[in-house]
VEXLUMBA-641924 format. One line per field, with one value per residue (C-alpha): x negated, y negated, z; residue number from 1. Coordinates in steps of 0.02 Angstrom, whole numbers, plus 32768, in hexadecimal, padded with zeros to 4 digits. Layout:
# residues N
X	(X  ...);
Y	(Y  ...);
Z	(Z  ...);
num	(NUM  ...);
//
This chain:
# residues 778
X	(A513  A500  A59E  A5C2  A58A  A4D2  A4CF  A4FF  A483  A3F4  A424  A42F  A384  A336  A382  A2F4  A295  A2EE  A28D  A1E9  A1FA  A174  A101  A0EA  A0DB  A16D  A102  A0E7  A19E  A1A8  A10B  A169  A21D  A1F6  A194  A210  A2A0  A244  A221  A2D7  A316  A29C  A2CE  A388  A36C  A308  A380  A3E1  A348  A2DD  A2F2  A2BF  A223  A1ED  A207  A1A4  A117  A10A  A0F0  A072  A015  9FBF  9F83  9F04  9F38  9EFC  9F70  9FA8  9FDD  A03A  A093  A0D5  A116  A16B  A1BB  A218  A274  A2BF  A322  A2BD  A214  A1C4  A1CA  A19C  A161  A178  A206  A21A  A27B  A28E  A314  A2AB  A201  A21D  A1E7  A14E  A0DA  A135  A09A  A041  A0E1  A10C  A05E  A067  A113  A0D3  A03D  A0B6  A0F7  A0B9  A025  A085  A0F5  A068  9FFE  A085  A07C  9FBD  9FC1  A041  9FBC  A04D  9FDE  9F9D  A04C  A082  9FF2  A022  A0D9  A0A4  A035  A0C7  A13B  A1AB  A189  A211  A293  A26B  A26D  A316  A35D  A332  A35E  A410  A422  A476  A417  A450  A476  A52C  A53E  A4C4  A497  A3E6  A41E  A46A  A3D5  A365  A3C8  A3B9  A2FD  A2F5  A354  A2D9  A248  A295  A2A9  A1F6  A1B6  A217  A1DF  A12A  A13F  A08C  A056  A0FA  A0C7  A039  A0AE  A162  A1B9  A255  A2F4  A33F  A2A7  A2AB  A363  A345  A2AE  A301  A39C  A335  A2D7  A369  A3FD  A3D2  A3E2  A484  A4DF  A456  A446  A4FE  A4EB  A4F4  A453  A3E9  A338  A2C7  A224  A1FB  A14D  A0FF  A040  A047  A0CF  A0C2  A14D  A1AC  A22A  A224  A22C  A2C2  A31A  A303  A347  A3DA  A405  A40F  A46C  A4F3  A508  A4FD  A4F8  A4C4  A42C  A381  A2FD  A24B  A1E3  A128  A0B8  A00D  9FE3  9F40  9F77  9F83  A012  A079  A052  A095  A137  A150  A12E  A1A4  A22D  A216  A217  A2BA  A304  A2D5  A249  A1AD  A134  A09B  A0BE  A099  9FDE  9F67  9ED9  9EA8  9F0B  9E8D  9DF2  9E42  9EE4  9F21  9FB0  9F43  9F98  A04B  A0BE  A15D  A20A  A213  A18C  A19C  A110  A0E6  A027  9FC8  9FBC  9F11  9EAD  9E00  9DCB  9D13  9D19  9D4C  9CF2  9C7A  9D01  9D73  9CE9  9CA9  9D56  9D69  9CBE  9CBB  9D71  9DAA  9E5E  9E5D  9E5A  9EC7  9E64  9E3B  9E85  9E11  9DE9  9E20  9DAA  9D77  9DD3  9E81  9EAD  9F68  9F5A  9EFA  9F95  9FFD  9F82  9F89  A046  A045  9FD4  A059  A0EB  A13C  A120  A1A7  A1C6  A1EF  A26A  A1F2  A1E4  A205  A19E  A1CB  A138  A12D  A09B  A066  A050  9F9A  9FB4  A021  9F98  9EF0  9E60  9E45  9E3E  9DCD  9DCF  9E02  9EA8  9ED3  9EA7  9F17  9FA8  9F81  9F8D  A034  A082  A03B  A072  A11F  A12D  A168  A224  A238  A1E8  A253  A216  A248  A265  A1D3  A1CC  A211  A18A  A152  A09C  A09D  A108  A0BC  A119  A137  A179  A1C9  A184  A1F1  A19A  A1D4  A19A  A24F  A292  A33F  A341  A376  A2E4  A25C  A1DB  A22F  A20E  A290  A25B  A2D6  A2C3  A312  A2B1  A352  A3B0  A39F  A3E0  A389  A377  A3B8  A312  A26F  A20C  A156  A14E  A1F7  A272  A2E2  A350  A3A7  A45E  A4C1  A504  A455  A41A  A4B4  A493  A3E4  A413  A4A8  A43A  A3BA  A438  A492  A3EB  A434  A3EA  A426  A3E6  A41E  A49E  A4C1  A4CB  A543  A4BB  A4BA  A43C  A3A5  A3B9  A32F  A2E5  A331  A297  A22F  A257  A2E2  A2E8  A379  A37C  A34C  A321  A3B7  A3AA  A384  A40F  A3ED  A3EB  A3D1  A389  A35F  A2FB  A2C8  A224  A1C8  A130  A0C1  A0FE  A086  9FEE  9F6F  9EC8  9E3D  9DC9  9D27  9D12  9C5E  9C18  9B68  9ADD  9AA0  99FB  9990  98D7  985E  97A9  979C  9727  97BC  9809  9765  9744  97D6  9767  96FF  978E  97DD  9898  9919  9910  9861  987C  98B8  9846  97AD  97D2  97DA  9737  96DA  9713  96DA  9636  960D  95C7  9524  950A  9474  9460  940F  9494  952E  95BF  955E  95CE  955A  9545  95FE  9653  96A9  96EE  9729  977A  97D9  9819  984D  98AD  9906  9930  9930  9987  99BE  9909  98DF  983C  97F1  9817  97C5  9729  9729  9739  96A0  963C  95C4  95EF  969B  9658  95C8  9638  96A9  9614  95D0  967A  967C  95D0  9607  969B  962A  95BB  9656  9695  95FB  9600  96BC  96A8  9627  9695  9744  9718  970E  97AD  9810  97D7  977D  97C8  986A  98CB  98E1  9996  9968  9932  9919  9891  9845  9837  97D7  9760  974C  971C  9698  9658  9642  95DE  956E  954D  953D  95B5  9606  96B4  970C  97CB  97DC  9767  97BA  9867  982F  97D8  9871  98E5  9879  986E  9919  99CD  9A78  9AB6  9B5D  9B17  9A7D  9A66  9AA8  9A20  9A05  99F2  99DD  99E6  9A4D  9A52  9B0C  9B9B  9BD1  9C68  9C7F  9D15  9C9D  9C01  9BA7  9B9A  9B5A  9AD3  9A68  9A8B  9A61  9ACF  9AA0  9AD4  9ACB  9A97  9B2D  9B46  9B7D  9BC4  9C3A  9C6E  9D29  9DA7  9E51  9EDD  9F45  9FEE  9FFD  A067  A088  A0DA  A037  9F83  9F07  9E9A  9F2F  9F6E  9EC4  9E93  9F3B  9F31  9E7E  9EA9  9F43  9F07  9E48  9DFE  9E5E  9E11  9D60  9D36  9C85  9CC6  9CC9  9D07  9C8C  9CB4  9C4B  9CC6  9D38  9DAC  9D5F  9DFD  9E3D  9D9C  9DFC  9DC5  9DDE  9DF2  9EA2  9EE5  9F8B  9FD7  A089  A09E  A13F  A155  A133  A1C5  A23D  A1FC  A284  A24C  A293  A27F  A238  A2A0  A2B3  A239  A2CA  A2F1  A23B  A228  A2C4  A27B  A1D5  A231  A28A  A1E8  A18C  A215  A20D  A150  A15D  A1E3  A172  A0DE  A148  A178  A0C0  A08B  A122);
Y	(85C0  8580  8544  8582  84D9  84E7  85A5  85A5  851A  857C  8619  85B6  8567  8610  8656  85FD  869A  86F0  8681  86A4  8761  87B9  8723  8705  8773  877A  872B  8693  8667  85FA  8599  855E  8550  84F2  8460  8451  844B  83C5  8363  8367  8335  82A3  825D  826F  820E  8187  8174  80E4  8074  80B7  801F  7FA4  8009  8016  7F5B  7F32  7FA6  7F46  7EA7  7EE2  7F54  7EB8  7E81  7F0D  7F27  7FB4  804B  8033  7F7F  7FA7  803A  7FC9  7F4E  7FD6  8027  7F83  7FA1  8049  808C  812E  8148  8173  8139  8161  80DB  813D  810F  81C9  8251  830D  82F5  827D  82D4  831A  83C1  8391  834B  838E  83C9  8320  82C0  8329  8315  8259  8254  82A9  8235  81A2  81D5  8182  81D2  8239  8289  82A0  82F8  837D  83AE  83B2  842E  8497  849F  846F  8438  84EB  8533  84AC  84E4  859B  8576  8513  85A1  8619  85A1  8598  84E7  8490  8514  8507  8448  8447  84C2  844B  83AD  83EE  8414  838B  8378  82C5  828B  8271  832C  8371  8313  8313  8393  8405  83EF  8422  84C3  84E1  84CC  853D  85C3  85B5  85C1  865D  86AE  867F  86CA  876A  877A  8772  87C9  8809  875B  8717  8725  86AB  8619  864E  8681  86ED  8687  86F2  86D2  8619  860D  8665  85FD  855A  8583  85AD  8508  8494  84E2  8499  83EA  8402  8380  82FD  831A  82F1  823F  81A9  815F  81F2  81F6  828C  82D2  8384  83CA  8469  8477  8510  84CB  854B  8523  84BD  853F  850F  8455  846D  84DF  8463  83D5  8440  8471  83BC  8385  8407  83C5  830D  82D7  8228  8261  8232  82BA  828C  831F  8330  83C0  83FE  8491  84E1  8537  84B8  8510  8522  846C  8439  849B  8453  83A2  83B8  83F8  8364  82EA  8336  8321  8269  827A  820E  828D  822D  8289  8331  834F  83C7  8415  8486  8456  849E  8446  83A9  8374  82EB  82BB  82B1  8218  8257  82A9  8304  8332  83DF  8452  84F6  8564  8610  8612  86A1  873D  877C  870A  86D9  8623  863B  85BA  8531  8576  84E4  845E  84B7  84DB  8428  83E4  845D  8430  8375  8343  83C8  83A8  8303  836C  83FC  848F  8461  84FC  8574  85CA  8676  86F3  86C3  8758  8710  8657  8664  8613  8580  8550  855C  84EB  8473  846B  8450  83B9  8371  8379  82D0  8297  82CD  8219  81F3  8283  8316  8396  844C  84D0  8570  85D8  868A  86F1  87A7  880B  87DF  8735  8789  87EF  87E7  87B1  87D2  8757  86C4  86E2  865A  86AD  86C5  8611  85D6  863E  85FC  8549  8569  85BF  8551  84B7  850A  84F3  85A1  85B6  865E  86E5  874B  87F3  8808  88AC  88F3  88EA  8839  87E4  87F6  881B  8879  88F3  88D3  889D  87E1  8767  86BA  864B  85B8  852D  8487  83FD  83CE  846C  846C  8478  852F  855E  8508  8584  860E  866C  86CF  876B  87A7  8853  8848  88D5  8932  889A  88BA  891D  8974  8917  896A  8947  8926  8889  88B2  88E5  8897  8926  88DD  8843  87EA  87C4  8731  879D  87D3  871F  86ED  8775  8730  8678  8699  86F2  8667  85D9  8624  864C  86F5  8792  882D  88D2  8942  891B  89AC  896E  89AB  89DA  8A71  8AFA  8B02  8B84  8C04  8C6F  8D1C  8D61  8DE8  8E4D  8E09  8E23  8E8B  8E17  8D6D  8CE0  8C6E  8BC5  8B38  8AB6  8A0B  898E  88D5  888A  87E2  87C9  872F  8721  86A1  865B  86A0  8751  8755  8721  8785  8773  87E4  8812  8870  890C  8943  89E8  8A0D  8A53  8AFE  8B3F  8BDA  8BDD  8C63  8C47  8CEA  8D00  8D15  8C6F  8C11  8C55  8BE9  8B51  8B83  8B43  8A96  8A83  8A71  8A53  8AA1  8B37  8BB9  8B85  8B81  8C31  8C6C  8C13  8C55  8D07  8CFA  8C9D  8C7B  8D26  8CFE  8C50  8C29  8B96  8B38  8B62  8B5F  8B10  8B03  8B22  8AD8  8B7E  8BAC  8B01  8B1C  8BC5  8B84  8AE9  8B51  8BCC  8B41  8AE2  8B81  8BC4  8B2A  8AAC  8A40  8A09  8961  893B  88E0  8977  89ED  897F  8987  8A45  8A51  89DB  8A2B  89A6  89EF  8AA1  8A6F  8A03  8A99  8B0B  8A90  8A8D  8B4B  8B4C  8ACD  8B3C  8BD2  8B72  8B40  8BF3  8C34  8BAA  8BBE  8C7A  8C5E  8BE4  8C2E  8CE5  8D3F  8DA1  8D01  8C92  8CFE  8DAC  8D7A  8CD7  8C47  8C11  8B76  8AF2  8A74  8AE0  8AFF  8A43  8A29  8AB8  8A7C  89CE  8A19  8A8D  89FA  899F  8A35  8A66  89B6  89E0  8944  894F  88BB  88B3  890B  8999  89B0  89BC  8A3D  8AA3  8AA3  8ACC  8B64  8BAB  8B7C  8BA5  8B80  8BFC  8BE4  8C48  8BD9  8B4F  8AA2  8A2F  8993  88EF  8875  886A  87D8  8780  8755  87BC  885A  8849  88EE  88AC  8836  88A3  8888  892C  8957  89DF  8A11  896D  8903  88A8  88E2  88BF  8952  8955  8961  89F0  89A1  8A45  8A4D  8996  8981  88F5  88ED  887D  883F  87EE  8737  8717  865C  867C  86B6  867B  86C2  8711  8766  87A9  87EA  883A  8890  88D7  8914  896B  89BE  89EC  89F6  8A1D  8AC3  8B08  8ABE  8A94  8A57  89D0  8915  8876  8806  8760  8700  8722  868B  862E  8593  852B  854B  858E  861C  86D2  8731  86F2  86C2  8712  8713  8790  87B1  886E  8863  891B  8950  88E7  8937  89E9  8A69  8B17  8B9F  8C4D  8CD0  8D61  8DF1  8E82  8EF5  8E93  8E8F  8F4A  8F6B  8F09  8F67  900E  8FDF  8FA8  9045  90B5  905C  9073  912C  9146  90F2  915F  91FD  91C6  91AD  9258  92BA);
Z	(44EB  4439  43E2  4331  42EB  4316  431F  4267  4243  4290  4231  418F  41A7  41D0  4130  40D5  4106  4076  3FFD  4056  4061  3FFC  3FE8  40A3  413D  41B4  423B  41C9  41AF  4248  4217  417D  41BB  425C  420F  417F  41FD  425D  41BE  4187  4235  423E  4196  41C1  4264  4208  4176  41C6  41DE  414F  40DE  4167  4192  40DB  40C3  4161  412C  4087  40EB  416C  40F2  40AD  4159  4171  4227  4299  4296  434C  432A  4289  42DE  4368  42E7  4282  431B  4338  4294  42C8  435B  4358  43AA  4303  424E  419A  4122  4080  400B  3FE4  403D  4020  3F9D  3F33  3F34  3E84  3E3F  3DD9  3E5F  3EF6  3F53  3F49  3F6A  4004  404C  402E  407F  411D  4129  412E  41DA  4279  42CF  4351  42CF  4252  42D4  42EA  4232  423C  42CD  4270  41E5  4176  40E4  40D4  40C9  404F  3FDE  3FF1  3FCA  3F32  3EF3  3F07  3EA8  3F41  3F7F  3F1A  3F48  4001  3FFC  3FA5  4026  40B3  4052  4040  40FA  4160  4203  4225  42D8  42A7  4285  4308  43A7  43EE  4470  43EC  4378  4407  4418  435C  4367  4400  43A2  4311  438C  43D8  432D  4304  43A7  438C  42D7  4312  43BA  43BD  43F2  4434  44E9  44CD  44B0  44CF  4571  4558  4569  45F4  4662  4635  4667  470D  473D  470A  4770  480B  4801  47D9  4834  48DF  4894  4833  489C  4888  47CD  47AE  47F1  477C  4739  476E  4725  4740  46FB  46C8  46A8  4664  4667  45F6  4585  44F9  447D  44FF  4537  45EF  45C9  4557  45D4  4661  45F9  45BE  4671  46A8  460A  4629  46DB  46AD  45F6  462C  4691  464E  464E  461C  45E3  45FE  45CD  4598  4527  44F2  4450  43BF  4366  4405  442D  4383  439C  444B  4411  437E  43F2  4467  43D4  4397  4446  4448  44C6  44CA  4480  44BF  4563  4511  4515  44BF  4523  45B3  464E  46C9  4685  463C  468F  461A  468F  472B  4775  4764  47E4  47B3  47F2  47A0  4760  4702  46C3  4680  4682  462F  469B  46D1  465D  469A  46AC  4686  45FA  4672  470C  471F  4713  478E  480D  4801  4827  48B9  4901  48E2  48FA  4974  49AB  494D  48AE  4874  48B5  4969  49BE  4961  48BD  4881  4830  4780  4735  4758  4755  477A  4825  47DC  477A  4819  4875  47E2  47EB  48A7  488F  481A  4894  48AD  4960  49D9  4A0C  4955  4944  4937  48AC  4883  4827  47CC  4790  474C  478B  4789  4828  4844  489B  491E  4970  4915  4986  4A3F  4ACF  4AA7  49EC  4971  494C  4A04  4A2C  499E  49E0  4A8E  4A53  49FC  4A92  4B1C  4ABB  4AB2  49F5  49C3  49BA  4963  48F9  4882  4841  478B  472E  46CC  460D  4609  45A3  44EE  4512  45B7  4618  46C4  4761  4768  47E8  47EB  4875  48AA  490C  4951  49C5  49ED  4A3D  4A8A  4B48  4B47  4AD6  4B39  4B76  4B11  4A6F  4A0F  49AF  492C  48DD  4830  47DC  47AE  476B  46B1  461F  458F  44EB  444F  43FB  4455  442C  444C  4504  452A  4541  45C9  45CF  465F  463F  4683  4711  4741  4746  47AA  482C  484D  484B  48BE  493E  4933  493B  49D1  4A26  4A45  4A90  4A32  4A72  49E3  495E  48E8  4835  47B1  4737  46C3  46E8  4676  45EE  4605  457C  456B  4519  456B  4606  4673  472F  4770  4807  47C1  4835  484F  47FA  4874  487F  4832  48C1  48E2  4982  49CB  4A6B  4ACF  4B2D  4B95  4B3C  4BC7  4BA3  4B10  4B76  4BD9  4C2F  4BF5  4C82  4C6A  4CD6  4CF3  4D33  4D73  4D09  4D42  4CFB  4D0B  4CD9  4C9D  4C63  4C00  4B6B  4AF6  4B2A  4B23  4A73  4A39  4A59  49C0  4955  4955  4979  48EE  485E  485B  48CC  484E  47BF  4832  486F  47BA  478C  4825  4802  474C  475F  4816  4841  47E6  482C  4898  490D  487E  47FB  486B  480C  4768  46CF  464C  45F0  45EF  45EC  4543  4579  4622  45D5  4555  45D8  464F  45C9  4597  4644  46B5  4645  46D8  46F5  46A9  4650  46E6  4755  46D8  46DB  479A  4792  4722  4792  4810  4890  48B2  48C6  4936  49A3  49C1  49E1  4A60  4AB8  4ABD  4B0D  4B90  4BB7  4BCE  4C49  4CAC  4CA3  4CFF  4D82  4DA3  4DAE  4E36  4E97  4E81  4E68  4DC3  4DE0  4DFD  4D6E  4CE9  4CEC  4D40  4D4A  4DC1  4DDC  4E41  4DC4  4E50  4E9F  4DF4  4DD1  4E72  4E47  4D93  4DCE  4E40  4DB7  4D40  4DC5  4DEB  4D36  4CF2  4C63  4C1A  4BCE  4B7E  4B7F  4AD7  4B0A  4BB3  4B65  4AE6  4B6E  4BDF  4B4D  4B29  4BDA  4C24  4BFF  4C47  4CC8  4D22  4DB5  4DCC  4E4C  4E1C  4DD7  4E40  4DE3  4E72  4F31  4F75  501C  500D  5051  4FF5  4F82  4F25  4EC0  4E68  4E60  4F07  4F65  5012  5006  509C  50F3  505A  4FDD  4F2F  4E7D  4E04  4D4F  4CDC  4C61  4BBE  4B7F  4C14  4C0A  4BF1  4BDF  4C31  4BF2  4C84  4C5B  4C8B  4D25  4D3B  4DE4  4E35  4E3E  4DC2  4E49  4E9A  4DF4  4DBD  4E63  4E7B  4DCB  4DE6  4E89  4E3C  4D8D  4D8F  4E39  4E53  4DB3  4DB9  4E6E  4E45  4DCA  4DE8  4D93  4D37  4D89  4D0B  4C7E  4C90  4C1F  4BCF  4BDE  4C8E  4CDC  4D2E  4D37  4C94  4BE3  4BAD  4B0F  4AB4  4A3D  4A01  49F4  4991  496A  4A1E  4A5C  49E0  49E3  4A02  4A32  49C2  4A0C  4996  4959  49D3  49CB  49A2  4904  48CF  48EF  4887  47F5  4805  4805  4763  4710  474C  4707  465D  4658  4682  45FC  457C  45AF  459D  44ED  44C1  4502  44C2);
num	(1  2  3  4  5  6  7  8  9  10  11  12  13  14  15  16  17  18  19  20  21  22  23  24  25  26  27  28  29  30  31  32  33  34  35  36  37  38  39  40  41  42  43  44  45  46  47  48  49  50  51  52  53  54  55  56  57  58  59  60  61  62  63  64  65  66  67  68  69  70  71  72  73  74  75  76  77  78  79  80  81  82  83  84  85  86  87  88  89  90  91  92  93  94  95  96  97  98  99  100  101  102  103  104  105  106  107  108  109  110  111  112  113  114  115  116  117  118  119  120  121  122  123  124  125  126  127  128  129  130  131  132  133  134  135  136  137  138  139  140  141  142  143  144  145  146  147  148  149  150  151  152  153  154  155  156  157  158  159  160  161  162  163  164  165  166  167  168  169  170  171  172  173  174  175  176  177  178  179  180  181  182  183  184  185  186  187  188  189  190  191  192  193  194  195  196  197  198  199  200  201  202  203  204  205  206  207  208  209  210  211  212  213  214  215  216  217  218  219  220  221  222  223  224  225  226  227  228  229  230  231  232  233  234  235  236  237  238  239  240  241  242  243  244  245  246  247  248  249  250  251  252  253  254  255  256  257  258  259  260  261  262  263  264  265  266  267  268  269  270  271  272  273  274  275  276  277  278  279  280  281  282  283  284  285  286  287  288  289  290  291  292  293  294  295  296  297  298  299  300  301  302  303  304  305  306  307  308  309  310  311  312  313  314  315  316  317  318  319  320  321  322  323  324  325  326  327  328  329  330  331  332  333  334  335  336  337  338  339  340  341  342  343  344  345  346  347  348  349  350  351  352  353  354  355  356  357  358  359  360  361  362  363  364  365  366  367  368  369  370  371  372  373  374  375  376  377  378  379  380  381  382  383  384  385  386  387  388  389  390  391  392  393  394  395  396  397  398  399  400  401  402  403  404  405  406  407  408  409  410  411  412  413  414  415  416  417  418  419  420  421  422  423  424  425  426  427  428  429  430  431  432  433  434  435  436  437  438  439  440  441  442  443  444  445  446  447  448  449  450  451  452  453  454  455  456  457  458  459  460  461  462  463  464  465  466  467  468  469  470  471  472  473  474  475  476  477  478  479  480  481  482  483  484  485  486  487  488  489  490  491  492  493  494  495  496  497  498  499  500  501  502  503  504  505  506  507  508  509  510  511  512  513  514  515  516  517  518  519  520  521  522  523  524  525  526  527  528  529  530  531  532  533  534  535  536  537  538  539  540  541  542  543  544  545  546  547  548  549  550  551  552  553  554  555  556  557  558  559  560  561  562  563  564  565  566  567  568  569  570  571  572  573  574  575  576  577  578  579  580  581  582  583  584  585  586  587  588  589  590  591  592  593  594  595  596  597  598  599  600  601  602  603  604  605  606  607  608  609  610  611  612  613  614  615  616  617  618  619  620  621  622  623  624  625  626  627  628  629  630  631  632  633  634  635  636  637  638  639  640  641  642  643  644  645  646  647  648  649  650  651  652  653  654  655  656  657  658  659  660  661  662  663  664  665  666  667  668  669  670  671  672  673  674  675  676  677  678  679  680  681  682  683  684  685  686  687  688  689  690  691  692  693  694  695  696  697  698  699  700  701  702  703  704  705  706  707  708  709  710  711  712  713  714  715  716  717  718  719  720  721  722  723  724  725  726  727  728  729  730  731  732  733  734  735  736  737  738  739  740  741  742  743  744  745  746  747  748  749  750  751  752  753  754  755  756  757  758  759  760  761  762  763  764  765  766  767  768  769  770  771  772  773  774  775  776  777  778);
//
């Protein structure tokens, strides 16, 4: 908690907003107050060595040295990691030329500090303040504020700056979620990541690194450093981060500079496509990547790394769909874990629900979950309440990962359901309507730290106040109690094998005139439009003019564009071309020749007027008819012909694909029929997949076959397992998939109200309606 010293300091600095009100938007206050606070803090820190730096600059300024060389020489003259070579400060800028003097003063900073003001676009706000005649007043306000290290330590100044960042985020909450994670979520995530190492972090001379690839304004980095400082004031925490948004980058870098960090470790750019800390490994990592944001802009870079580097890069396990890149950030963080032999690392990342279950077996998402769980990196997932973030109210989760699990956690994953651990805010901030208190955070961290299974803990939370507007039920549904749960699972509990279950194709055939007439028209997308065109114009065609639209092309084109808008220009040209029509007419004529021949061989009643339910017999007769008549059908023509004259019929004979010499094995699709071993054609419409839970205690074959006999065969006795669908990694039957169905594990059945209660409510409503009707008619 903030002490009165820097709480009052933060409030005083933010009071500059009173000067800005009216001339600037509320969302702009922070863009002025934050850089001015940074500026004043920097000059207070530099005051002790200012004279030596100015004197040294006078000497080396005549040498015409490169900036990097001169900076190194000037840094030797000061204890800080930055400097300013101007003889001015905020109190001596003067009123007359204050704009030019202030800009000159800022340019005299070293490159790292100067860059921060550039990304703040501070020069633009200086100009706006000057135009509003407010620049001198604002400068004087900050010049008279003592932010010296003697009064406020680096740690305390960091808290002041964090408080200003929070106020800035809340004053512009429509975009706050893009760069600012609410402090309650930051505290929870930080505690979950660091608490397992509390004992180690209190040791003398401890040095640790912390990293955030989506640093935003630096909230997670600051929180991690604060956590360790409270445990051990002498511990050294080195902060690393990368941020895409220039303004957020500037705020983060300023915060780190104020805290005495080496700001060269804070990078600007896209983490996924340009990892600027690619060679570094870290002890602790915290991140709140954007939810559900696509990665199309960096798709080529990410896919190239996945393809070329494989597991030597960051994305070896797989790639998620382009519409959501959350799991890419998790893969990135996992690649940054310090090796276990060097002490290992821990990760805390906030994700939405999608990474838990999106993607079936074999998909990129499933393979990424598989890698995490089979490598035994996942320690826990905590479900957060909804409405916790500024820019979204969706369900969110904290994932905690580590490559240095305690012995009791090995092979285990803890799921913590904290969706009810919150209270309502007095005033909503964007989509944030709920807040987690210290007790709520303690409940979660205690359950996590004790690795405790809690079936159902009833919370002392007030019931939600429901609206009393409108009709109220005489027997309202009782409010569900607010509960908290924690469950522990084996990593294999989230895995399954997806087997493909096939069923035989069964076809009936009829060579009737009506079915053959369909051959006059090409399949989709031409079928409907060709039927319309033939009805309108085809009745007058002769053999010589068949398919000729030359006289009505304009009319046909206009109608097609208006009524068949899905047809592209090339398809319209094909429609108007005689070749397409004459091809179809030729196919119809071939079908009619075969119709006569098959009628002679199979009997008219069976194949023309009636139907044949044995497609195997029909194929033999068709082959003979083609030979006798000399009709030639290519693959495309044969498919279209069969599509026209056949249909699926569950009562028909199974269609044979191939006869084998090997032994029958009906479980895997080889059946004994009339003394032969046959393989049937599969019916794609009846194909199904079964997800079989992993069972490490049994062989894959035993698990799969027992499941099939118990759950599939009794319902579809003609089904079989496709033995060619095997997992790429282990080569075993079925494709391995992983999902974490969080809600399913915590679902509690609530019985509906009794029919008597519902009937009573309906009687009351019916009586009210009848009374109203009597009033209308009286």
